[in-house]
N, C-alpha and C positions, 0 to 999 in steps of 0.2 A: 168325454174327459179328456182324450188321448187322441195323438196324432196317427194318422195311416202308416203304415210300414210293410214292407213284403216278408214272408214267413221265414226268411233267412236269418239263421245266428248271426249276429254280429254284423247285419246288414245295415247300415244307417245313412241312408239317404236323406238329404235335410228337404222338410218341405214346409211350406207356408199355406196359410189358408187362402182359398179362391172361389170364384162363383162357382165352379164345377164341384165342389166337395161342399155341401150343406156343413155348416156348423150350429153349434147350440148343442151339440151331444155329451153327454155327462161320461161320468167314469165308468168304464165297464170291466169287471174282472169276470174270470171265466169260470162254467159250473164243473162238477165234480166231486168224487169221494174224495176226503181228507184223511190222513193218516188217523185221527181222534174224532173226525166228525164230517159231515159234508158241507161243502162249499157253495155257494149260490149264487146264480147271476142276477147283474144288475146293470139298468141304465139309467144312469142319473138324471138325464131329461124328464123321468119321472120323481126324482128324488126319493126313490124307494132304498136300494142298498146294494152293495158288494157282496163278492164272496166271504165268507167268514172265516178269518184266522183264528187260531186259537187263543186262548186266552192265556195272559203270562203265567198265572200260578197253574194254569192245568197242564200247560205243554210239558213232555217228558222229553231228553236228548233222544234223536231219531239218527240211524247209522246210514241213514239217506241223506244226512244233510249235505249241502252242495258247499261245503268249506273247501276254500283253494287249498291245494296242498302245502303251499309256501306262506300261508297267512300268518302273520305274527299271532303270538297268542295276547294280544291284548285285550284287555276289558276295562270298564268304567263302573262305578255304583250306578244306580237307575237315578235318574234326572230326566226331566219332560225336555222336549226339545223347544225350542224358541224360533230358529229362524235357520233356513237353509239358502247355502250358497253353492250354485255351479259356476264356476267361472267359464266353463268352455262354452256353455250354450246360454251364457248371460242370466243366469236364474238368481233373484235374492229375493226371496219370500218368505213371510211369517208362517208360523202353522196353527193350525186347529186340531183340536182333538175329534178323532172319528169315534163313534160307538156303535154297537151292535142293537139293532132295530128290534121292533118285537115280531117280526119275521124269521128272525135270526138272522137277517143280513147285516152286512157291515154299512151303514149308512156314508153318504159320499160328502165331500166338501160343499159348502153353499155353492151354487151355481151362480150366483150373482156376483161373486168375486173373483176375477182372473186372476188376481196374484194371490193366491191362497192354496197350501200344501196340507193336506190331512195327516195325522198320524193316529194308527190305531193304539190307543191309551192303554189297553188291557193288554198287549203283547209287550214285548222287549222294547225297552227304550234305547235310542241310537247310542251305540256305545257300550249296552249293557251286554253281557253274552246272551246270546238268541238271535233270531232272526227279526229285525225291526222293521215294520209293514209302513211305507209312507205312500201317498198318492196325491195326483193331481190333475186338473181337467187338461186339455189339449185344446179345448176351445170351448165357449159357450154359446149361448145364443147371440150374445154382443160381440163377439169376435173370437181371436185368438186367446189363449189362456198360457198358465204358467211354465205346463211341459210342451207345449206345441214342438221343440226341438228334442224333446229328450231322444228319440228314436237315433239322433244324428250323434249323440255321446260315444266316444269312443274309449276302448280299454285303458287303462293307466290315467283316466282323466281323475280328478277329484272332486268329493263333495264335500263341503263342508256345514256342519250343523252346530249351531251355536245351543248350549244346555241351559236351563234356569239355574245350573251350579257354577256358572259362567266360564264351563270348560268348552272348547271349539273342538270337537271330534271330527277327525279327517278319514274319510274312507276313500279309497283306490277302487276303481271300477274293474271288476274281473272281467266281465262281460255283458253286451246288452243283445237281450235276444226277442224275437217276436213269435207268441204262440196264438193258434187260431183257439178261440173261447170255446169250441166245442171238444177240444182235445187239452185243453189248459192243465198243464203239470203239476198240479194243485201240491202234491205232497213234496215237490224240489223246491218250488217257491215257498211254500208256508209252513213245512218242518221246521223245528227247532234245529240249533247249532251249537255245539259246546264252545264256539267261538262267536267274537261282537260280527255280526253280520247286517246288512242293509239291504233290502228290497224297495225298490222304486217303480212303481207302477202306473201304466197309463193307457188309452186306447189307442188301437193301431190298424192298421190294414187298410182295406176297401169300405167305403161305407154303404151299407145295404139300405136302400131307401125304402123297402117294402117292410123291414122289421125296426127300422128306424134307430140302426146299431152300427155301430163299428164290427167289423168280423174280429178282429184279432186284439192282444193286447200286448204293448212293448214293456218288458220286466228289463231292469237294471239290477244285477249281481253287485255288491262289494261287500270289501270288509274294512275293519277298522284298523287304518295302516300307522295313526299317530295321534296323539291330542295335546292340547297346550291351554294356557288361560286366556282368556279373552282379553 
């Protein structure tokens, strides 16, 4: 589901699908133990599941949350997201809710829709205090998908999320980083935060033909910078 990228933090070369890179691979999040539970790996081409973030009701604030020192203390009441817009990379897509499957892993967005973003509905809502988790495919079996250019996003860019309560929550990108799935920093990405944070996740790095999976994840770290009525 995500686009390849080198493992260097904030290294964001733009990529496009090509014949040399197989497409049709799904969202992949990385394995590892998390603060209050384990996170599991998933290859969405099998429509199984991604790592398991914590439910909104069960997560406690963590001293290890990655909130930016200068993040304003803004927060909104809980409301589900309807649409995401990222002007810098021409993203404009609706949301679908993501749930935990029977194996304890997070189900991926449907691979048949190339312009669809998933939100983990049992975690924080975008704009609410905590770390809201959203994810999308970089490509599918039919071609490039919604987060093909996510790795090219720059710090300072804006992510606008329109919510069901009619509020547009605007997030400022703090960093765009790439992590090897085998060494994914689960606690940093998924742990709760005392401020309104956003994590945008997709696949990246080289494509391993043997295991039929990308080797990395691209993660965008962002914080709520402002909000307005739609």
